[in-house]
VEXVEX-21858 format. One record per residue: residue in one letter; residue number from 1; x, y, z of N, C-alpha, C in turn. Coordinates in nm, 3 decimals. Each point is the difference from the previous one (the first is absolute). Last residue first. Layout:
BEGIN
REC code pos     n.X     n.Y     n.Z    ca.X    ca.Y    ca.Z     c.X     c.Y     c.Z
REC    a NUM       X       Y       Z       X       Y       Z       X       Y       Z
...
***
This chain:
BEGIN
REC code pos     n.X     n.Y     n.Z    ca.X    ca.Y    ca.Z     c.X     c.Y     c.Z
REC    g 172   2.354   2.309   0.325   0.125   0.028  -0.069  -0.012   0.031  -0.125
REC    e 171  -0.318  -0.080   0.349   0.024   0.129  -0.015   0.115   0.022  -0.107
REC    l 170  -0.117  -0.458   0.065  -0.139   0.083  -0.098   0.006   0.157   0.058
REC    q 169   0.337  -0.269   0.160   0.004  -0.079  -0.107  -0.122   0.088  -0.109
REC    e 168   0.066   0.057   0.485   0.110   0.078  -0.095  -0.011  -0.017  -0.116
REC    e 167  -0.297  -0.210   0.317   0.021   0.124  -0.031   0.054   0.083  -0.073
REC    s 166  -0.011  -0.546  -0.036  -0.014   0.101   0.054  -0.031   0.132  -0.019
REC    a 165  -0.215  -0.389  -0.252   0.048   0.055   0.023   0.047   0.057   0.156
REC    d 164  -0.359  -0.244  -0.244   0.117  -0.067  -0.040   0.150   0.027   0.056
REC    e 163  -0.456   0.117   0.146   0.021  -0.077   0.027   0.133  -0.059  -0.030
REC    t 162  -0.138   0.406  -0.058   0.039   0.017   0.111   0.017  -0.158   0.058
REC    t 161   0.011   0.102  -0.534  -0.128   0.057   0.085   0.144  -0.033   0.127
REC    l 160   0.119   0.082  -0.541   0.017  -0.023   0.151  -0.135  -0.009   0.088
REC    e 159  -0.031  -0.095  -0.520   0.031   0.141   0.113  -0.020  -0.079   0.148
REC    e 158   0.268  -0.159  -0.492  -0.178   0.006   0.075   0.016   0.046   0.057
REC    f 157   0.283  -0.069  -0.457  -0.004   0.029   0.120  -0.195  -0.021   0.070
REC    l 156   0.075  -0.206  -0.428   0.185   0.086   0.059  -0.001   0.017   0.125
REC    v 155  -0.324  -0.392  -0.241  -0.019   0.158   0.083   0.127   0.040   0.044
REC    h 154  -0.172  -0.405  -0.353   0.114   0.043   0.091   0.027   0.107   0.075
REC    r 153  -0.294  -0.408  -0.366   0.073   0.172   0.036   0.029   0.022   0.103
REC    f 152  -0.081  -0.379  -0.396  -0.007  -0.013   0.148   0.022   0.148  -0.006
REC    k 151  -0.257  -0.346  -0.414   0.084   0.091   0.058   0.022   0.063   0.119
REC    l 150  -0.031  -0.452  -0.347  -0.070   0.078   0.126   0.106   0.118   0.041
REC    q 149  -0.135  -0.348  -0.454   0.088   0.115   0.082  -0.022   0.002   0.081
REC    a 148  -0.023  -0.363  -0.422  -0.095   0.060   0.099   0.154   0.106   0.087
REC    a 147  -0.021  -0.296  -0.388   0.076   0.121   0.049  -0.100   0.102   0.067
REC    p 146  -0.165  -0.423  -0.230   0.111  -0.029   0.102   0.092   0.087   0.054
REC    s 145  -0.499   0.087  -0.060   0.092  -0.035  -0.105   0.126  -0.037   0.103
REC    n 144  -0.419   0.211   0.197  -0.030  -0.087  -0.096   0.114  -0.059  -0.119
REC    t 143   0.051   0.381   0.351  -0.036  -0.141  -0.006  -0.063  -0.124  -0.050
REC    n 142   0.173   0.543  -0.027   0.002  -0.145  -0.095  -0.022  -0.124   0.077
REC    s 141   0.052   0.348   0.362  -0.038   0.009  -0.198   0.040  -0.151  -0.055
REC    a 140  -0.089   0.230   0.579   0.020  -0.106  -0.099   0.005   0.067  -0.175
REC    f 139  -0.078   0.226   0.427   0.162   0.006   0.000   0.004  -0.121  -0.108
REC    g 138  -0.401   0.338  -0.151   0.043  -0.060   0.174   0.122  -0.027  -0.012
REC    v 137  -0.427   0.115  -0.285   0.111   0.033   0.013   0.012  -0.050   0.132
REC    k 136  -0.363  -0.126  -0.433   0.043  -0.024   0.139   0.174   0.060   0.089
REC    v 135  -0.481   0.036  -0.407   0.179  -0.022   0.019   0.045   0.062   0.131
REC    e 134  -0.499  -0.042  -0.092   0.070  -0.127  -0.035   0.164   0.001   0.014
REC    f 133  -0.457   0.225   0.302   0.148   0.000  -0.068   0.064  -0.106  -0.061
REC    q 132  -0.394  -0.018   0.297  -0.011   0.034  -0.132   0.090   0.014  -0.144
REC    p 131   0.066  -0.123   0.486  -0.035  -0.087  -0.079  -0.051   0.032  -0.149
REC    t 130   0.396   0.129   0.342  -0.123   0.046   0.019  -0.097  -0.060  -0.108
REC    a 129   0.430  -0.194   0.251  -0.023   0.089  -0.098  -0.168   0.012   0.000
REC    a 128   0.224  -0.296   0.273  -0.039   0.070   0.094   0.031   0.154  -0.091
REC    l 127   0.011  -0.474  -0.152  -0.115  -0.001   0.093   0.027   0.147   0.073
REC    n 126   0.286  -0.085  -0.328  -0.121   0.029  -0.056  -0.112  -0.027   0.130
REC    q 125   0.429  -0.044   0.072  -0.017   0.141  -0.097  -0.084   0.010  -0.024
REC    l 124   0.096  -0.435   0.158  -0.018   0.143   0.165  -0.003   0.080  -0.049
REC    t 123   0.051  -0.308  -0.370  -0.117  -0.024   0.086  -0.008   0.066   0.142
REC    k 122   0.379   0.062  -0.291  -0.057   0.027  -0.057  -0.183  -0.026   0.058
REC    t 121   0.407  -0.133   0.197   0.019   0.137   0.054  -0.143   0.025  -0.122
REC    n 120   0.037  -0.429   0.005  -0.018   0.023   0.112   0.003   0.171   0.046
REC    d 119   0.173  -0.218  -0.400  -0.118  -0.031   0.016  -0.093   0.056   0.108
REC    a 118   0.474   0.049  -0.092  -0.069   0.064  -0.035  -0.135  -0.025   0.000
REC    i 117   0.268  -0.286   0.272  -0.018   0.178   0.014  -0.050   0.040  -0.077
REC    v 116   0.008  -0.373  -0.160  -0.106   0.000   0.105   0.017   0.092   0.073
REC    a 115   0.323  -0.117  -0.323  -0.150   0.024  -0.072  -0.093  -0.019   0.122
REC    f 114   0.449   0.020   0.139  -0.032   0.102  -0.076  -0.091   0.041  -0.060
REC    d 113   0.186  -0.406   0.216  -0.120   0.044   0.084  -0.013   0.165  -0.031
REC    s 112   0.374  -0.280  -0.227  -0.109  -0.069   0.003  -0.146   0.094   0.045
REC    q 111   0.415   0.127   0.079  -0.015  -0.016  -0.117  -0.137  -0.037  -0.030
REC    f 110   0.212  -0.104   0.419  -0.117   0.151   0.001  -0.002   0.033  -0.164
REC    p 109   0.244  -0.389   0.131  -0.174   0.021  -0.017  -0.057   0.150   0.018
REC    g 108   0.495  -0.038  -0.137  -0.073  -0.148   0.044  -0.124   0.042   0.006
REC    a 107   0.325   0.347  -0.145  -0.049   0.017   0.107  -0.092  -0.127   0.027
REC    d 106   0.270   0.030  -0.342   0.094  -0.041   0.072  -0.082  -0.005   0.150
REC    e 105  -0.173   0.128  -0.443  -0.015  -0.135   0.030   0.090  -0.030   0.125
REC    n 104  -0.185   0.479  -0.008   0.074  -0.066  -0.133   0.005  -0.133   0.056
REC    p 103  -0.370   0.335   0.140   0.069   0.000   0.004   0.098  -0.132  -0.061
REC    r 102  -0.438   0.371  -0.103   0.064  -0.095   0.056   0.126  -0.068  -0.050
REC    v 101  -0.117   0.517   0.123  -0.063  -0.136  -0.082   0.046  -0.092   0.010
REC    g 100  -0.047   0.535   0.238   0.048  -0.134  -0.027  -0.030  -0.079  -0.064
REC    v  99   0.115   0.560   0.076  -0.049  -0.142  -0.100  -0.025  -0.097   0.080
REC    c  98   0.050   0.542   0.206   0.074  -0.137  -0.073  -0.128  -0.122  -0.062
REC    s  97   0.092   0.544   0.283  -0.051  -0.141  -0.045   0.103  -0.104  -0.061
REC    a  96  -0.040   0.500   0.379   0.093  -0.090  -0.098  -0.116  -0.108  -0.041
REC    k  95  -0.161   0.480   0.104  -0.048  -0.114   0.047   0.114  -0.091  -0.098
REC    a  94  -0.030   0.540   0.181   0.017  -0.106  -0.079   0.004  -0.093   0.063
REC    q  93  -0.090   0.391   0.205  -0.136  -0.068  -0.039   0.051  -0.095  -0.099
REC    h  92   0.341   0.268   0.210  -0.047  -0.053   0.060  -0.096  -0.125   0.003
REC    l  91   0.188   0.347  -0.302   0.067  -0.114   0.015  -0.088  -0.082   0.080
REC    c  90  -0.329   0.326  -0.235   0.159   0.011   0.076   0.020  -0.154   0.046
REC    a  89  -0.392   0.080  -0.263   0.015   0.167   0.026   0.154   0.003   0.014
REC    t  88  -0.235  -0.386  -0.250   0.022   0.009   0.115   0.072   0.106  -0.005
REC    f  87  -0.290  -0.033  -0.294  -0.086  -0.140   0.064   0.129  -0.044   0.120
REC    d  86   0.035   0.355  -0.331  -0.165   0.033   0.019  -0.015  -0.084   0.174
REC    t  85   0.463   0.118  -0.114  -0.038  -0.017  -0.080  -0.161  -0.013   0.097
REC    p  84   0.543   0.152   0.088  -0.157  -0.003   0.032  -0.019  -0.039  -0.116
REC    g  83   0.450  -0.240   0.002  -0.012   0.161   0.011  -0.164  -0.009   0.045
REC    k  82   0.235  -0.382  -0.091   0.119   0.079  -0.056  -0.108   0.165   0.007
REC    w  81   0.091  -0.530   0.167  -0.137   0.109   0.074   0.134   0.090  -0.101
REC    g  80   0.026  -0.438   0.067   0.039   0.009  -0.111  -0.065   0.155   0.025
REC    a  79   0.060  -0.216   0.368  -0.129  -0.062  -0.074  -0.017   0.040  -0.119
REC    d  78   0.377   0.061   0.362  -0.095   0.141   0.005  -0.100  -0.089  -0.138
REC    s  77   0.352  -0.276   0.164  -0.038   0.066   0.133  -0.130   0.095   0.001
REC    t  76  -0.062  -0.427  -0.349   0.108   0.075   0.052  -0.033   0.117   0.123
REC    l  75  -0.252  -0.346  -0.274   0.016  -0.057   0.122   0.136   0.101   0.057
REC    w  74  -0.247  -0.116  -0.441   0.043   0.164   0.010  -0.021  -0.013   0.189
REC    f  73  -0.019  -0.364  -0.465   0.032   0.008   0.124   0.084   0.184   0.043
REC    l  72  -0.185  -0.319  -0.391  -0.102   0.027   0.022   0.065   0.063   0.173
REC    q  71   0.301  -0.174  -0.309  -0.018   0.069  -0.086  -0.149   0.042   0.076
REC    d  70   0.225  -0.375   0.195   0.045   0.122   0.038  -0.063   0.097  -0.124
REC    f  69  -0.276  -0.369   0.226   0.038   0.057  -0.085   0.058   0.115   0.013
REC    i  68  -0.013  -0.437   0.394  -0.068   0.179  -0.015   0.082   0.031  -0.184
REC    r  67  -0.233  -0.395   0.234   0.132   0.004  -0.087  -0.022   0.145   0.004
REC    v  66  -0.274  -0.322   0.398   0.035   0.108  -0.181   0.086   0.023  -0.059
REC    v  65  -0.340  -0.207   0.438   0.114  -0.007  -0.017   0.083  -0.003  -0.156
REC    t  64  -0.401   0.149   0.482   0.045  -0.093  -0.164   0.145  -0.001  -0.016
REC    s  63  -0.378   0.158   0.423   0.123  -0.073  -0.094  -0.022  -0.023  -0.093
REC    l  62  -0.338   0.336   0.312   0.025  -0.100  -0.056   0.152  -0.011  -0.060
REC    v  61  -0.299   0.223   0.432   0.136  -0.007  -0.058   0.035  -0.121  -0.095
REC    v  60  -0.470   0.191   0.218   0.050  -0.085  -0.039   0.088   0.032  -0.067
REC    p  59  -0.239   0.376   0.352   0.022  -0.033  -0.182   0.085  -0.170  -0.031
REC    q  58  -0.298   0.240   0.421   0.160  -0.046  -0.054  -0.013  -0.037  -0.100
REC    v  57  -0.413   0.365   0.215   0.033  -0.156  -0.032   0.169   0.007  -0.019
REC    h  56  -0.264   0.371   0.177   0.128  -0.096   0.052   0.019  -0.106  -0.016
REC    d  55  -0.358   0.314  -0.187   0.091   0.048   0.025   0.157  -0.026   0.082
REC    v  54  -0.476  -0.218  -0.043   0.135  -0.011  -0.138   0.107   0.101  -0.031
REC    t  53  -0.181  -0.202   0.506  -0.026   0.051  -0.088   0.070   0.036  -0.177
REC    q  52  -0.007  -0.450   0.266   0.089   0.107   0.021  -0.121   0.076  -0.080
REC    n  51   0.025  -0.452   0.145  -0.024   0.076   0.077   0.009   0.169   0.025
REC    d  50   0.153  -0.361  -0.351  -0.176  -0.014   0.027  -0.050   0.099   0.139
REC    n  49   0.431  -0.033  -0.111  -0.059   0.112  -0.099  -0.127  -0.054   0.004
REC    e  48   0.275  -0.235   0.279   0.022   0.147   0.015  -0.075   0.078  -0.097
REC    q  47   0.007  -0.473  -0.032  -0.043   0.022   0.072  -0.035   0.197   0.012
REC    d  46   0.097  -0.361  -0.422   0.059   0.156   0.134  -0.104   0.040   0.061
REC    d  45  -0.080  -0.333  -0.399   0.027  -0.040   0.134   0.060   0.106   0.109
REC    n  44   0.001   0.103  -0.459  -0.130  -0.045  -0.006  -0.041  -0.046   0.165
REC    l  43   0.400   0.375  -0.200  -0.052  -0.162  -0.006  -0.113  -0.027   0.075
REC    v  42   0.089   0.462  -0.288  -0.007  -0.078   0.080   0.006  -0.157   0.024
REC    l  41   0.068   0.527  -0.245  -0.028  -0.171  -0.051   0.022  -0.078   0.168
REC    i  40  -0.177   0.514  -0.196   0.071  -0.035   0.085  -0.011  -0.180  -0.019
REC    d  39  -0.153   0.478  -0.257  -0.016  -0.147   0.022   0.111  -0.023   0.056
REC    r  38  -0.218   0.513  -0.067   0.118  -0.107  -0.030  -0.093  -0.112   0.028
REC    r  37  -0.206   0.408   0.033  -0.011  -0.021  -0.144   0.150  -0.120  -0.044
REC    g  36  -0.233  -0.036   0.541  -0.027   0.156  -0.178   0.012  -0.043  -0.123
REC    e  35   0.109  -0.379   0.254  -0.007   0.117   0.071   0.015   0.118  -0.065
REC    t  34  -0.075  -0.620  -0.062  -0.055   0.167  -0.037   0.009   0.096   0.142
REC    v  33   0.205  -0.500  -0.137  -0.090   0.084   0.104   0.004   0.112  -0.077
REC    w  32   0.128  -0.473  -0.184   0.010   0.117   0.010  -0.102   0.087   0.057
REC    h  31   0.204  -0.571   0.054  -0.098   0.083  -0.019   0.041   0.165  -0.012
REC    v  30   0.207  -0.533   0.048   0.027   0.120  -0.014  -0.173   0.038  -0.051
REC    k  29   0.142  -0.442  -0.004   0.049   0.008   0.107   0.022   0.208   0.053
REC    n  28  -0.116  -0.263  -0.432  -0.112  -0.023   0.062   0.040   0.033   0.200
REC    p  27   0.293   0.104  -0.408  -0.117   0.046   0.023  -0.141  -0.013   0.084
REC    l  26   0.445  -0.295  -0.029   0.032   0.165   0.073  -0.121   0.061  -0.061
REC    d  25   0.102  -0.403  -0.145  -0.130  -0.012   0.120  -0.006   0.114   0.039
REC    p  24   0.373  -0.131  -0.319  -0.142  -0.038  -0.041  -0.109   0.037   0.123
REC    d  23   0.495   0.211   0.058  -0.071  -0.149   0.069  -0.182   0.024  -0.128
REC    g  22   0.437   0.338  -0.055  -0.013  -0.148  -0.050  -0.067  -0.103   0.035
REC    l  21   0.026   0.410   0.202  -0.053   0.028  -0.105  -0.005  -0.156  -0.081
REC    y  20   0.055   0.044   0.520   0.083  -0.001  -0.093  -0.102   0.006  -0.126
REC    k  19  -0.127  -0.038   0.514   0.027   0.143  -0.071   0.100   0.009  -0.135
REC    e  18  -0.078  -0.339   0.323  -0.149  -0.014  -0.060   0.020   0.140  -0.041
REC    s  17   0.357  -0.279   0.173  -0.017   0.093   0.083  -0.179   0.018  -0.053
REC    q  16   0.219  -0.358  -0.154  -0.071   0.013   0.135  -0.017   0.145   0.012
REC    l  15   0.246  -0.015  -0.406  -0.182  -0.061  -0.007  -0.039  -0.080   0.179
REC    l  14   0.468   0.190   0.000  -0.108   0.124  -0.096  -0.151  -0.088  -0.016
REC    q  13   0.332  -0.316   0.139  -0.010   0.116   0.102  -0.101   0.101  -0.086
REC    n  12   0.115  -0.276  -0.286  -0.055  -0.071   0.097  -0.065   0.111   0.081
REC    r  11   0.349   0.089  -0.281  -0.142   0.014  -0.064  -0.139  -0.030   0.101
REC    l  10   0.460  -0.029   0.103  -0.041   0.134  -0.005  -0.123  -0.004  -0.041
REC    t   9   0.241  -0.425  -0.054  -0.032   0.002   0.157  -0.086   0.196   0.027
REC    y   8   0.145  -0.168  -0.465  -0.119  -0.025   0.109  -0.023   0.001   0.107
REC    l   7   0.385   0.185  -0.132  -0.120   0.063  -0.069  -0.119  -0.052   0.010
REC    d   6   0.474   0.019   0.274  -0.050  -0.136  -0.072  -0.161   0.093  -0.055
REC    v   5   0.472   0.224   0.101  -0.126   0.012   0.039  -0.014  -0.120  -0.076
REC    t   4   0.460   0.087   0.142  -0.045  -0.022  -0.100  -0.168  -0.014   0.059
REC    p   3   0.427   0.320   0.184  -0.110  -0.142   0.021  -0.012  -0.023  -0.144
REC    m   2   0.392   0.265  -0.054  -0.118   0.014   0.023  -0.037  -0.078   0.072
REC    m   1   0.492   0.076   0.096  -0.073  -0.025  -0.106  -0.135  -0.008   0.038
***
């Protein structure tokens, strides 16, 4: 039998982590650092990032609880790749994706947190956007409606380095 998870305890642990998208104060705890043409979200009080050059900042890893929307789910082993395109010339460039939406009622506090999650993602996305552009493209969409969605992507293949693997794995 699977252990019962107390969703309220889990939510409190996420809030204490200071990295939960459902925390109403999250936008005040993070900021964007620009590196060339990309922006990296980091914690405000991260001493490591304060002492590092932009090339070595540690991005913050945020947490959220969503329901995976089965009609927008492509986290398959091949990411739905059907052959070369202008964006994905070969399978190793494919990125699996899925869309997260408001959790069901049985998710307890996480269902009501979703409004905050949608607001925070919109705020963070707007902070990183080029000010003169009205249309913002990013991981959040429909954030002004109850049908807000968050897009998640997963890289199927990562290049192995000597730090990650043994010599035979790199040569094989």
